[in-house]
C-alpha positions in Angstrom: 44.0 30.3 226.8 44.3 30.5 223.0 47.5 32.4 223.4 49.5 29.7 221.6 47.5 30.2 218.4 48.8 33.8 218.0 52.5 33.2 218.7 55.0 30.5 219.9 55.5 30.6 223.6 59.0 31.1 225.1 59.6 27.5 226.0 58.8 26.4 222.5 61.1 29.1 221.1 64.0 27.8 223.1 63.3 24.2 222.1 63.1 25.2 218.4 66.3 27.2 218.7 68.1 24.2 220.2 66.9 22.0 217.3 67.9 24.6 214.7 71.3 25.0 216.3 72.0 21.3 216.0 71.1 21.6 212.3 73.8 24.3 212.0 76.5 22.0 213.2 75.5 19.5 210.5 75.6 22.0 207.6 78.0 21.2 204.8 80.9 23.7 204.9 80.3 25.3 201.5 76.6 25.9 202.3 77.5 27.5 205.7 80.0 29.8 204.0 77.5 30.9 201.4 74.9 31.5 204.0 77.4 33.5 206.0 78.4 35.6 203.0 74.7 36.3 202.3 74.1 37.4 205.8 77.1 39.7 205.8 75.9 41.3 202.6 72.3 41.6 203.8 73.4 43.4 207.0 75.6 45.6 205.0 72.7 46.5 202.7 70.8 47.8 205.7 73.8 49.6 207.0 74.5 51.3 203.6 70.9 52.4 203.2 70.7 53.7 206.7 73.9 55.8 206.2 72.3 57.4 203.1 69.1 58.2 205.1 70.9 59.9 208.0 74.1 61.4 206.5 72.8 65.0 206.2 70.8 65.1 209.4 72.7 67.1 212.1 70.5 66.2 215.1 72.0 63.0 216.4 68.8 61.6 217.9 66.8 62.2 214.8 69.6 60.8 212.6 69.7 57.6 214.6 65.9 57.3 214.6 65.9 57.6 210.8 68.7 55.1 210.5 66.9 52.8 212.9 63.9 52.7 210.7 66.0 51.5 207.8 68.7 49.2 209.3 66.3 46.4 210.4 65.8 45.4 206.7 69.1 43.5 206.9 67.9 41.1 209.6 64.5 40.8 207.8 66.3 39.7 204.6 68.2 37.0 206.6 65.1 35.7 208.4 63.0 35.6 205.2 65.5 34.6 202.6 68.2 32.8 204.6 71.6 33.4 206.0 73.8 32.6 209.0 74.5 35.7 211.2 77.2 35.5 213.8 75.4 37.5 216.4 72.2 35.5 216.2 74.2 32.2 216.2 75.6 33.1 219.6 72.2 31.6 220.8 73.7 28.2 219.9 74.9 28.2 223.5 71.5 26.9 224.5 72.0 23.7 222.4 75.5 23.3 223.6 74.5 23.4 227.3 71.7 21.0 226.4 74.3 18.6 225.1 72.9 18.5 221.6 76.4 19.1 220.3 79.9 19.8 221.6 81.5 23.1 222.4 84.0 22.5 219.6 81.1 22.1 217.1 79.6 25.4 218.2 83.0 27.2 218.0 83.6 25.9 214.5 80.2 27.2 213.3 80.8 30.6 214.9 84.3 30.9 213.4 83.2 30.0 209.9 80.1 32.2 210.1 82.2 35.2 211.4 84.7 35.0 208.6 81.9 34.5 206.0 80.0 37.5 207.4 83.2 39.5 207.1 83.7 38.5 203.5 80.2 39.3 202.6 80.2 42.7 204.3 83.5 43.7 202.7 82.3 42.7 199.3 79.2 44.9 199.7 81.3 47.8 201.0 83.6 47.5 197.9 80.5 47.4 195.6 79.0 50.5 197.3 82.2 52.3 197.0 82.5 51.5 193.3 78.9 52.5 192.7 79.5 56.1 193.3 77.1 56.3 196.1 79.6 58.2 198.3 79.3 61.2 195.9 75.8 62.0 197.3 75.4 65.5 198.6 78.6 66.7 197.0 80.6 64.0 198.7 79.1 64.6 202.1 78.0 60.9 202.2 81.7 59.9 201.7 82.7 62.2 204.4 80.0 60.9 206.7 81.1 57.3 206.0 84.6 58.2 207.0 83.3 59.9 210.2 81.3 56.7 211.2 84.3 54.5 210.6 86.7 56.8 212.4 84.4 57.0 215.4 84.2 53.3 215.7 88.0 52.6 215.5 88.5 55.4 218.1 86.5 53.6 220.8 88.5 52.3 223.7 88.4 48.5 224.3 86.0 48.7 227.3 83.5 51.0 225.6 83.4 48.8 222.5 83.1 45.6 224.5 80.2 46.8 226.7 78.5 48.4 223.7 78.8 45.0 222.0 77.1 43.3 224.9 74.2 45.7 224.9 73.8 45.4 221.1 73.5 41.6 221.0 71.0 41.6 223.8 68.7 43.4 221.4 69.7 41.4 218.3 69.2 38.0 219.9 65.9 39.1 221.4 64.8 40.2 217.9 65.8 36.8 216.5 63.8 35.0 219.2 60.8 37.3 218.8 60.8 36.7 215.1 60.7 32.9 215.8 57.7 33.6 218.1 55.7 35.1 215.3 53.7 32.8 213.0 53.3 35.1 210.0 55.5 37.5 208.0 53.8 40.7 209.3 54.4 39.5 212.9 58.0 38.7 212.1 58.6 42.1 210.6 57.3 43.9 213.7 59.2 41.5 216.0 62.4 42.3 214.2 61.8 46.0 213.7 61.5 47.3 217.2 64.4 45.7 219.0 66.7 46.5 216.1 65.4 50.1 216.0 66.2 50.4 219.7 69.8 49.1 219.3 70.5 51.5 216.4 69.0 54.5 218.2 71.0 53.6 221.3 74.2 53.5 219.2 75.4 50.1 220.3 78.1 48.2 218.4 77.3 45.2 216.1 80.4 43.4 214.8 78.8 42.4 211.5 77.5 45.9 210.8 80.9 47.2 211.6 82.3 44.8 209.0 80.6 47.1 206.5 80.9 50.5 208.2 84.6 50.5 208.8 85.8 48.9 205.4 83.4 51.4 203.7 85.1 54.2 205.5 88.6 52.9 204.6 87.5 52.7 200.9 86.1 56.2 201.1 89.3 57.5 202.8 91.3 56.4 199.7 89.6 59.2 197.7 91.1 62.7 198.4 87.8 64.4 197.6 86.1 62.5 200.5 89.0 63.1 202.8 88.8 66.9 202.0 85.1 66.8 202.6 85.6 65.1 206.0 88.2 67.6 207.0 86.0 70.5 206.0 82.7 69.1 207.5 84.1 67.6 210.7 87.5 69.2 211.2 89.5 66.0 211.2 93.3 66.2 211.1 95.6 64.1 208.9 96.8 62.1 212.0 93.2 61.3 213.0 92.4 60.1 209.5 95.6 58.0 209.4 94.2 56.0 212.4 91.5 54.7 210.1 93.1 51.5 208.7 92.7 47.7 208.5 94.7 47.2 211.7 92.6 49.6 213.8 89.5 48.0 212.2 90.5 44.6 213.6 92.2 45.4 216.8 90.4 48.6 218.0 86.9 47.6 217.1 86.2 44.1 215.7 87.9 42.2 218.5 86.3 43.9 221.5 82.9 44.3 219.8 82.8 40.6 218.7 83.7 39.5 222.3 81.0 41.8 223.6 78.5 40.4 221.2 79.3 36.9 222.3 78.8 37.8 226.0 75.6 39.7 225.2 74.1 36.8 223.2 75.3 33.9 225.3 75.5 35.1 228.8 72.7 37.7 228.9 70.2 36.1 226.6 70.9 32.4 225.8 72.0 31.2 229.2 69.2 32.8 231.3 66.5 31.6 228.8 67.8 28.1 228.8 68.0 27.9 232.6 64.4 29.3 232.9 63.0 26.6 230.6 65.5 23.7 230.8 63.6 21.7 233.4 60.4 21.5 231.2 62.4 20.9 228.1 64.2 18.0 229.6 60.9 16.6 230.8 59.5 16.7 227.3 
C-alpha cells in the first residue's frame, strides 16, 4: 500500500520519461552537444577503468565479472552529474508515439547526441593513450586494449547487431530503474546490477565501443604494444591491419548502433508505453 513511498511505480516512470524526452527536444544545440560530449567521456572513463581491472585476468568469466563491477560508474556519473547518452535516449520513442514531439525532432536529438558521444569518447581515448596507462604490466594493457578493439571489429554484422539489441535492453532498464529510485543509494544499485549483467554477458554498447576501438587504434600505433599483442595473443600482421577507423565504423559502430536502437525502442520503450498508455492518456 505504501509502495509508492519507496520508489516510483512503472506508470509514473514512463510518464516522467515522456516529459523528460520532450525537454530534450527543446535543448539549445550547444548545451546538447556539451551534454553528449560529457556522457561519451563518462562512459569512456568506466570502460578505461574496467580494462585496467581485467587486463591481466585469464579467466574470461572472472575478468568480465571484475569489469562489470567497474564499468557501471560511467552511467552513474551521467545520472548524477548530467549528460546525454545515445543508448538511453532511445527511450524517447515513448514520447514520440505519445505525440509529445515529432519523429524528426527525436531523430535530430539522437543524431546530435550520437556524434557528441563519439567526440567525447575519442577525446578520452586519446587522453588515456597519452597518459601512459597502456604501459601497465609491461605493455600488457596496451596489448589487451588492441585485443578488445580487434575482437569488436572482427564481429560479423548479424552478431554485432543482435548483441547491440541485448545490450540496450539492459541499459534502458538500468536508466528506468534509476528513475524509479528516490535516493542516491537506490539509484546506484538500480544502475549497478543491469549494467553488471550486460558487461558480464559481453554485449555490444555503441558508446562504450566509441572508446574501446579508438583506444585500440591508438595503442596499435605503438610498435611496443603491437609486439606485446603478437606475443601474448598470437596476432598476425594482417589481423592487426584490420583494426582501423574504417572497420571501426562499418564493422562495429553501424550494426551495434542499429542494434542498440532496436533494443531500446522496440524491446523496451514500445512495450512499456503500450502497457501504460491507456492510463497515461486518461491522466
